[in-house]
C-alpha positions, -999 to +999 in steps of 0.1 A: +007-539+373+003-505+355+026-475+359+020-442+344+048-417+342+040-381+337+071-362+329+099-350+306+112-365+274+143-351+257+175-357+237+207-358+256+238-342+241+268-358+260+303-345+261+331-366+277+361-347+290+392-352+312+394-314+318+364-295+331+366-259+319+366-229+342+346-198+335+356-183+302+379-213+294+379-235+263+392-271+265+393-301+242+369-329+251+373-366+245+341-375+226+305-364+219+274-385+216+236-381+216+213-403+236+176-404+247+168-389+280+145-368+301+137-381+336+102-391+326+112-411+296+141-426+315+119-439+343+093-451+318+119-471+299+135-485+330+102-497+344+092-512+311+124-532+308+117-545+343+085-560+331+059-533+341+031-522+318+040-486+313+025-455+297+039-420+296+021-387+294+038-355+284+048-334+254+074-333+226+078-309+196+070-317+160+107-316+152+128-347+142+140-350+178+104-355+189+098-382+163+129-401+175+120-397+212+086-413+205+100-441+184+125-450+211+098-452+237+077-474+215+106-497+208+111-500+246+074-511+251+061-478+265+026-466+255+029-431+241-008-425+234-009-397+260+021-378+246+011-345+229+029-331+199+031-293+203+038-270+174+049-239+194+079-254+212+108-276+203+114-309+220+133-309+253+171-314+256+197-320+282+234-310+278+256-333+298+293-332+307+309-364+319+339-358+340+358-378+366+331-406+367+303-382+374+281-358+354+268-322+354+237-314+334+219-283+319+183-291+310+163-271+284+126-280+292+110-266+260+080-288+251+081-303+286+069-270+300+037-274+279+025-302+302+001-278+321-026-285+346-054-282+320-038-309+299-045-335+326-081-338+312-066-355+282-052-384+302-074-388+333-085-422+321-049-433+319-043-421+355-074-438+368-062-471+353-028-469+370-015-487+401+012-461+405+019-427+390+055-415+388+064-377+387+096-357+386+104-319+386+111-315+349+075-304+342+058-274+358+052-276+395+015-267+393+010-296+370+026-320+395+004-305+422-027-310+401-018-346+394-010-353+431-043-338+440-061-359+414-044-391+425-050-384+462-087-379+455-089-412+436-067-433+458-039-438+433-004-442+446+022-416+436+060-415+436+076-381+433+113-379+424+119-342+432+147-336+407+158-310+400+151-297+435+125-271+443+102-262+471+072-283+476+044-275+501+040-298+530+004-306+520+018-322+488+045-341+506+017-356+528-003-366+497+024-384+478+030-420+486+067-420+481+093-392+479+128-399+467+152-369+468+190-373+468+210-356+496+213-323+477+176-322+469+167-331+504+188-303+518+170-278+496+135-291+503+140-294+541+163-265+551+173-262+587+162-298+595+185-327+601+183-358+579+172-379+609+144-354+617+129-355+583+132-393+579+114-398+612+087-374+601+080-393+569+085-430+577+082-455+547+075-424+525+108-405+523+137-423+507+170-403+505+194-417+479+231-415+489+249-421+456+276-447+460+265-452+497+230-465+487+197-452+502+183-445+536+148-444+550+129-448+583+108-479+588+087-464+616+110-476+644+145-469+632+166-456+603+179-481+578+206-476+552+204-500+523+240-502+509+247-498+472+266-524+452+302-516+444+309-512+407+332-492+385+309-467+367+311-459+331+284-432+330+262-423+360+236-405+339+202-420+345+212-440+376+187-422+397+159-427+372+167-464+371+167-465+409+132-449+410+117-471+384+131-502+400+119-491+435+084-486+421+085-519+403+096-538+434+070-522+457+042-529+432+054-565+431+050-567+469+085-564+482+089-546+515+108-513+515+142-526+524+141-553+497+127-528+472+156-505+478+181-534+475+165-543+442+167-506+431+203-504+441+212-535+420+193-520+390+212-487+394+245-505+397+240-523+364+228-491+347+260-471+354+280-497+335+264-487+302+266-454+283+238-428+282+208-425+305+191-455+290+220-474+276+227-495+307+192-498+321+187-536+328+159-559+318+145-582+345+163-610+328+196-591+331+188-585+368+182-623+374+217-631+359+234-611+387+249-630+416+234-604+439+198-611+427+178-625+456+160-658+451+132-644+473+124-617+447+095-635+431+083-612+403+051-619+384 
């Protein structure tokens, strides 16, 4: 099964601290590290490690960071033929503070903003060969809309992970196959509507992730919460990306939604026990080693 991710690629600059500074305050941190990230790259790597055939479309700069980003994707089995090297922008970056077992992030899109609607012409054949296209909100909104329109017209399934949150017109929500906001993103996208109202409006399409509580969706008859697995997190960066890639993988492998979300929760639980967005992302073999792995999950 083929997945194409159209999205961001970046370098993560990660600071770990026991004291979170207030406005105008300087504090001493515990440690600093760099890692590979960008929601697009993260989801591509996660899906590839879970056994999918994965390609990514997007843009990086011609700087050393761009070279390293591409090499990392290649090493993780991701096809980068549809990644453009742009000379007028640096590669994207994310600046992450790890504090109290959680993270806060500032994203600098840079080259990722150069993935514009007209660039779709360069990778239409890749889209047409895909069983599922994954999108996020770290490339321009009009590009996402153009890709959703293209996939809708050609009968290609899409998964939109709307992070960071921004408004999306109802016509595009109707066109995507799966929509996966977290609670914060859902509240921004659907103001003045209760969670139950919006879940019932988009059964088997809208999946709201609940962090340590798991994920919730409506199966057409009732709401169902699929609980998360209890673990002690080391770094939660990339957990949502792992969840989305694993959910997509499981659905393409024929699992029903509730089982796909359980599989995704297990992948995310493993991922938070490693450092960096991609550091803890599991392979399918790693998944199968877990006691919580279901024997009925027959992956091709």
